[in-house]
C-alpha positions, -999 to +999 in steps of 0.1 A: +386+034-130+378+008-107+339+000-099+345+000-062+355+037-061+327+045-083+300+026-063+314+039-030+294+069-028+262+053-040+268+026-011+275+052+015+242+072+005+222+040+005+237+031+042+229+065+054+193+065+040+188+031+055+202+043+089+179+070+088+148+049+078+156+024+105+160+050+134+126+070+121+108+033+123+124+026+158+109+060+172+076+052+162+053+039+190+045+004+188+073-005+163+090-028+184+059-049+188+052-050+149+088-059+143+087-086+169+053-099+154+069-100+118+101-119+130+082-146+147+055-149+119+082-152+091+102-175+113+073-199+116+057-193+079+073-172+052+042-178+030+020-162+055+045-132+059+040-125+023+001-128+024+001-104+052+022-081+033-002-082+003-031-076+025-015-044+043-006-030+009-042-038-004-058-020+031-031+009+024-043+013-013-080+011-002-077+038+025-059+062+001-086+057-028-114+085-030-142+078-005-169+090-029-178+080-065-192+112-074-159+120-090-162+090-116-195+102-132-200+090-168-181+056-158-214+032-154-213-002-166-248+001-177-262+028-198-298+035-193-319+052-220-343+079-208-374+057-213-360+029-192-348+055-163-381+072-163-399+039-163-375+027-133-384+058-113-422+057-118-426+022-105-418+031-071 
C-alpha cells in the first residue's frame, strides 16, 4: 500500500479544517488589522512576535482562571495556630 494513498484523506481533512479556520478568522471584526500587525511585527523582529505570543497566551490563561480565591480554601502557605490567630485579630 502506498503511503500517499493512506495519507490523502488526512491531508484533505487538514486542508478543509484550515480553510474553515481561515474563513472564520477573516469574518471576525478587526482580523485584517491584527493580521497586518503580526506580519509587520514578525518581519521586523521575530523574537518580538514570540514574546507577544507568550504574553497573549498568559493573558488568556489569566482571564480564564477563577477570579475568586474562595475555592482554594485550605491551601494557605502559612498555617496559623489558634493562639496566633486570636492574638493577631485582638491587636487591632
